[in-house]
C-alpha positions in Angstrom: 74.7 -2.1 16.6 73.4 0.9 14.7 70.5 0.1 12.4 72.0 -0.4 9.0 69.9 1.1 6.2 72.4 0.7 3.4 75.3 -1.6 3.0 78.3 -0.4 1.1 82.1 -0.8 1.4 82.4 2.2 3.7 81.2 0.5 6.9 83.6 1.0 9.8 84.0 -0.6 13.2 81.8 2.0 14.9 78.9 1.3 12.5 78.7 -2.4 13.7 80.1 -2.4 17.2 78.0 -3.2 20.2 78.3 -0.7 23.1 78.5 -0.5 26.0 80.8 -3.5 26.6 80.5 -5.7 29.7 83.9 -5.8 31.3 85.6 -7.9 34.0 88.0 -6.6 36.6 91.4 -8.1 37.0 90.6 -8.4 40.7 87.5 -10.7 39.9 87.4 -14.4 40.7 86.7 -16.9 38.0 83.5 -17.8 39.8 82.3 -14.1 39.6 83.3 -13.9 36.0 81.3 -17.0 35.1 78.3 -15.5 36.9 78.6 -12.3 34.8 78.9 -14.3 31.6 75.7 -16.2 32.5 73.8 -13.2 33.7 74.7 -11.0 30.7 74.6 -13.9 28.2 78.0 -13.1 26.8 80.9 -15.4 25.7 83.8 -13.0 26.3 84.8 -9.8 28.0 87.8 -7.6 28.2 89.6 -7.7 31.5 90.4 -4.2 32.9 93.0 -3.3 35.6 92.4 -0.8 38.4 93.1 2.1 35.9 90.3 0.8 33.6 92.9 -0.1 31.0 92.5 -3.4 29.2 95.0 -6.1 30.2 93.5 -9.1 28.4 90.3 -11.0 27.5 88.4 -13.7 29.3 86.3 -16.1 27.2 83.9 -19.0 27.9 86.8 -21.2 26.6 89.0 -19.9 29.4 86.3 -20.6 31.9 85.9 -24.1 30.4 89.6 -24.8 30.8 89.5 -23.5 34.3 86.6 -25.8 35.2 88.1 -28.8 33.4 91.3 -28.5 35.4 89.5 -28.0 38.6 87.3 -31.1 38.1 90.2 -33.2 37.0 92.2 -32.4 40.1 89.3 -32.8 42.4 88.5 -36.2 41.0 92.1 -37.3 41.5 92.3 -35.7 44.9 95.1 -33.5 43.7 96.0 -30.0 44.6 95.4 -27.7 41.6 98.8 -26.1 42.4 100.3 -28.9 40.4 98.8 -27.5 37.2 100.3 -24.1 37.4 101.9 -22.3 34.4 105.5 -22.6 33.2 106.2 -19.3 34.9 105.5 -20.8 38.3 107.4 -23.9 37.5 110.4 -21.8 36.5 110.2 -19.9 39.9 110.2 -23.2 41.8 113.2 -24.5 39.7 115.1 -21.3 40.4 114.5 -21.6 44.1 112.5 -18.4 44.2 109.7 -20.1 46.0 106.0 -20.9 45.5 103.1 -19.8 47.6 100.0 -21.9 48.3 97.1 -21.4 45.9 94.3 -19.2 47.1 90.8 -20.7 47.6 89.5 -18.7 44.5 91.4 -18.4 41.3 91.7 -14.9 39.9 90.7 -14.0 36.3 94.2 -12.9 35.6 95.4 -16.5 36.0 93.2 -17.8 33.3 92.6 -14.9 30.8 94.4 -14.4 27.5 96.9 -11.6 28.4 96.3 -9.9 25.1 93.3 -7.9 23.8 92.7 -7.9 20.0 91.4 -4.4 19.2 90.8 -2.0 16.4 89.9 1.7 16.4 86.5 3.1 15.5 87.5 4.1 12.0 88.8 0.7 11.0 87.0 -0.5 7.9 84.7 -3.4 8.4 86.6 -5.3 5.8 89.9 -4.9 7.8 88.0 -6.0 10.9 86.9 -9.2 9.2 90.4 -9.8 7.8 91.9 -9.4 11.3 89.5 -11.8 12.9 90.1 -14.4 10.2 93.9 -14.0 10.3 94.0 -14.3 14.1 91.1 -16.9 14.2 89.3 -15.0 16.9 85.5 -14.6 17.5 85.5 -11.1 18.7 87.5 -7.9 18.4 87.2 -4.9 20.8 86.9 -1.4 19.6 89.1 1.0 21.5 89.5 4.8 21.6 92.4 6.3 23.6 93.1 2.8 25.1 89.5 2.7 26.4 87.2 -0.2 25.3 84.2 1.5 23.7 82.7 -1.4 21.7 82.9 -5.0 20.7 82.3 -6.8 17.3 81.6 -10.5 17.4 81.3 -13.0 14.6 77.6 -13.0 15.3 77.5 -9.2 14.6 79.2 -9.8 11.3 76.6 -12.4 10.4 73.9 -9.8 11.0 75.7 -7.4 8.6 75.9 -10.3 6.1 72.2 -11.0 6.5 71.3 -7.3 5.9 73.6 -7.3 2.9 71.9 -10.3 1.4 68.5 -8.9 2.2 69.3 -5.6 0.4 70.8 -7.4 -2.6 67.7 -9.6 -2.8 65.5 -6.5 -2.8 67.6 -4.8 -5.5 67.4 -8.0 -7.6 63.6 -8.1 -7.3 63.4 -4.4 -8.4 65.7 -5.1 -11.4 63.7 -8.1 -12.4 60.4 -6.2 -12.1 61.8 -3.4 -14.3 62.8 -5.9 -16.9 59.4 -7.5 -17.0 57.7 -4.1 -17.4 60.0 -3.2 -20.2 59.3 -6.3 -22.1 
């Protein structure tokens, strides 16, 4: 995040975004993704395909769901193939077939196949409205379909903190001026 000296209503996504962004490949396993999250201390990352285009987002919540399902099946001695998505169930029902699950699940099986994004010029107010409306914790900043930054709820709290600090300083100055004029 750029160091914010002055808060006004003209802040844009590029003024607050964190860059570069840690990304995950669509070819990565869930185990690898979990390691990246721990090593980089992040809670979410865009998933990029072989062309470096975003195809979704993976979050700690997705990893938690993955692990919960894995542990639940292991404790019951079941095959995790029984917990596949509706798409796989439809394929079985239609007689198209079903292949055995691989040893390692891929990120694409557990990610959210949508990336919430804004462009660099989007006003910070619109970023906040979008995050509240969609009830999301992060929004990615894109430029020509390339992920160039991320804004998290924590980044917005930092902006709020700076705003409150500056307002407090202005209030102190105003009070001091009043005292001197009395």
